[in-house]
N, C-alpha and C positions, 0 to 999 in steps of 0.2 A: 503366411503369416505367421509370425511367432503371436500365438493366443495365450500362453497365459504369461511370457512378458509384457504384454498390451493391459492386459484386466489388473495383474498385478500392476504395472507403472500407474494405471489409469487410477488404481482406490487410493494410491502416495496424491496422486495431483490430487486431486478429492480434497481430500485431507489437505493439504501445503496451503491449500484456499480460506478452509476455514480456517487455521493455524494464525495464517497474514489475517487475515478481521477480525479473529475473536482477540489477538497481541494489540494490533493497533485499535481495538474497541479499550483493552487494559490500558496502554498507554496516555490515548485520552482519559479517560472514567476516574482516574489514580495521580493525576500530575499533581492533583495540590495535597496531594499528603504519599511525594515522594520520595519524603524521606527520614518515614518509620520504614517505609521497603524497598532502601536504595539497591542493594544485587538483585534486586529482583525485577526491580523498575527496570534495571539496566539490559538484566537479560527477555526481559520484552521484544525490544530491540532487535537479539538477538536470532531471537523466533523467528521474528518477521526476517527479517536478511536468510534467517534455516527457509525458509518457506518460499521464502519468491525461488532461492539456490536452484531449490527439488526443482522447485517450475519450469525454469526455465531447461533443468539437465532432463529432467521427466519427457518435456517439448522431441531432445533428438531420439529418446527411447521408445519413445510411442510414433513417433515417424520411420524409426529404422528397424519397428516390429514391424509394421504394417506395408514399410516397401524392401525394409532389408539392404541392398544391393543397392539399389536402385532408388536410396533416396538420397535429396539431394546433395546432403553431409555424409564428410567421408568418417567413418565411425573412431578414428584419429582422432577426433572432438569432444570425446566420448571423454575421454578423460580431463578438458578442461573446460569440459560443461562441470563434472562428480567433480572434479577437483575443489572449487568454493562452496558442495556441498560437505564434503568429509571438511574441510577448514571450520565450517558452521560446525558443524558438532560434533568435532573437539577444542575447538572452545567454549560451547555449550556445556559438554561432560565438566571443562574446568572447571568453570564458573558455579556449577554444582555441587564439585569440591570443597569450593570456598565459599559460598552461602550454607553447607552443612558444618563446614570447622569454626564459621560464626557463631551458627547455635552453639554447637557446641564450648563455643570462650564463652557465650554468655550463661550457660545453664552454669562452667565449670565456676565464673566467678560471683553468681546470685549462692550458686551451695557452700564451697570455700572456699571464697573469701569473704563473703558476706555478715555472716558471723562473730571474726573475727576483726574489720577491719568497718564495720557502718557502713549504713545505707548507699553511705556516698561515692564510696570504687566504681556500683552496678551504677550510678545512674551517673558519671562521667563517665566511662565507658560508651554508654549508650547516649551521649553528648559525642565524644569524641569521634563513635565512629561511620557517621555520617559523613562529618565533614576534611575525611577524606575522598581526596577529589574524584572523581570516573576515569579519567586523563590515565592514571596510576594503573588502575584495573583492568583500561585496555592496554595496557603496555603487557599485561601479565598476559593478557587472553592472545597478543599479539606474538609474543614470544612461546608463548606453548605453541599455538601452531605452526610457526617457524622452522620449530626441530623436528616436525610431521612434512614440513615441503622440505626441509636441509636435507633427510634420511633420503628420501623418496628423487628427489632430484641431484643431491651432492653421491650421498655416499651409496645409492642400491644403480643411481645411473637410468634416469626415468625413458632417457631421451632413445637409449641404443635397445627396447624391449619395442620390438614388432607384434601391436596390438591384435588378436583373433580376427576375423572374421565375422566369429560366430556369438562375437561379444556384445550383451544388451548391458551392461553393469558397470560400472567405475571400478568396483575390485577385479574384473579380468583386465582391467588395462593395465593391473601393475604387472611388476615383476614379481618374480618371488621371493627376493630381495624384499622388494617395496608392501609385499602384502604380507610378509613374513610380519614387517614392522607395523602396518595398520590396523590387523589383527593381536599382536604378541603385546603395545602398549596400551592396550582398551580390558586386554584382561588382569590388567596395573592398577587400573585407575580403579572401573566398576568393582573388583572385590571391594579397594578401600571405602571407597563413599558405600558402600553394601556396611562394611564392617565399623563404620563412623557415624555413620545413622543408626547402626543400632545400640551401640552404644548413650547414642543421641536420646531414643525410646527408653532403654534400662533408663534411663535415668531422668526422664521424664519421668515416669513410670514410679520407681522407689523413692524420690525427693520431690514428686506431686506439694506435700502438706509443707516443705521447704522452701517452693518456689516463690516468687511474691511478685511473680511476670506480669507488668503489665496489658494494655489487650491488645498493644503493636507487636511486642513478643509474642505472645500465643500467639498470634495470627502469624509469626514468619517463622515462630518455633511450625508448628498446623502447613506452613508451605513448603521450609523445607523436609522433611518429611514427605510430603505427596510428590515433590521433585525428585527426592532417592524411590521412591517406589516403584513410582511411572520408568523410569532410566532402567531398575532391574529387568522389569516384567519388557518393557518394551527396547532395549541396546542394553542389556547387560544378558541377557539370557538367551536372544535369539544369535549375538556375537560369538556367545560362548560356543551354542550348536554348528555357528560356519565354522572356526577355529579348528574344532576336535571332526566333524564331518564334514569335511571341502567338499565333498564328493556325492554328499547327497540331493536326493530329487529337489529336495527342495531350498538346497541351498544353491542350488546349482546356477554360476550367476551367467553363462551363458545358452542360457536355456528356461531359464526361469525366469530371470529380471531382478529388478535393485527388493530383492525380499527384505532385510533389513534395513535399507533405507525406506522402505514404503512401513513398517510397521514403528518405524520414530517418527513417520509424519499422522499418523492412528494413534499415538500414543504422544507425542503434542499437542494433537486437538482434543483427543480427552483429560490432557490436563487441564489445556486452554478453558472450554469449559467448565471444570472446577473450580479454578480460580475466578473467575466469573461470576460464577454465583458468591463464594466465599467473600469476594472485594466488592465487590459493584452491586450485586443483589441483596446479596443480607447487609449490607451497610445501608444501602439504601432507605429497608425493610425497619431497622433501627433508628434509622434518622426520621425515616416520617413517625414511627410510632412516640418519638421524644420531642416530634413536633409538633403531635395531637394530646401528649400528654404535661406540654408546656404548658399551650391554651387556656387562657382562664370561663372558669366553668359561669354563666350566669345562671340565677335562677330568680323563675316567678314567683314573685311575694302578693300569696291573694289578699286582700283587706276584706 
């Protein structure tokens, strides 16, 4: 039994269950205010699929780690079970890039345009952006993930590569060309997200007095920063280390297991807990306090 792959996969499996449940709870709890956090609301759906795809993906890895060649499914199925998880991860990363760009545009409009164009333009932007159908965003995400599949299947010829018998994770099912693409495009998109996040942080700090954000805009900025920082810690750094040190025992996919995938699930779990606190529990506390303050106070007058 490959104990290392089993333990790492099991941690990711437990985390994926929390990701599914927490994001389903977020979808249900924020359904009445989804226009205020339209892109984040769409991301909750992706995270549910993200968790489900990993749960199915981990089923094979756990079975193969326990029974190895005696498992009833061939390890060639590892590629087909890991591909949806890889696509969901790519779609989510691209969506976070869109979210950070959206927040940057909001801040830019508030800082640069508002002093010269009065306050109507930011209001118009906030009114127009939620009207953009989610179907359009879905098309962009499908196109982005389609590029990944096109490179793996067409350019790199995935079907011509024999999967090693010791392979216990999706990355080692890819040939050299596919693995190079799988790691190199992340080394481009992750730094872009980090750079845009740093710019957003600097603008929010320097121009905090000039920004007149609504509660919804402030909340969206905060959620975007949390998204970006979680991606940096649990996606960018592990992917960078795996790319720079492919033979390291910590990221050896033929023995250690899906380390980077497990870290993504742990990061999504932490992020989902924070989102529940910010979007559900804190809002419920505010609403309770407002409800109590709005209740009439009766005083007893003694004669």
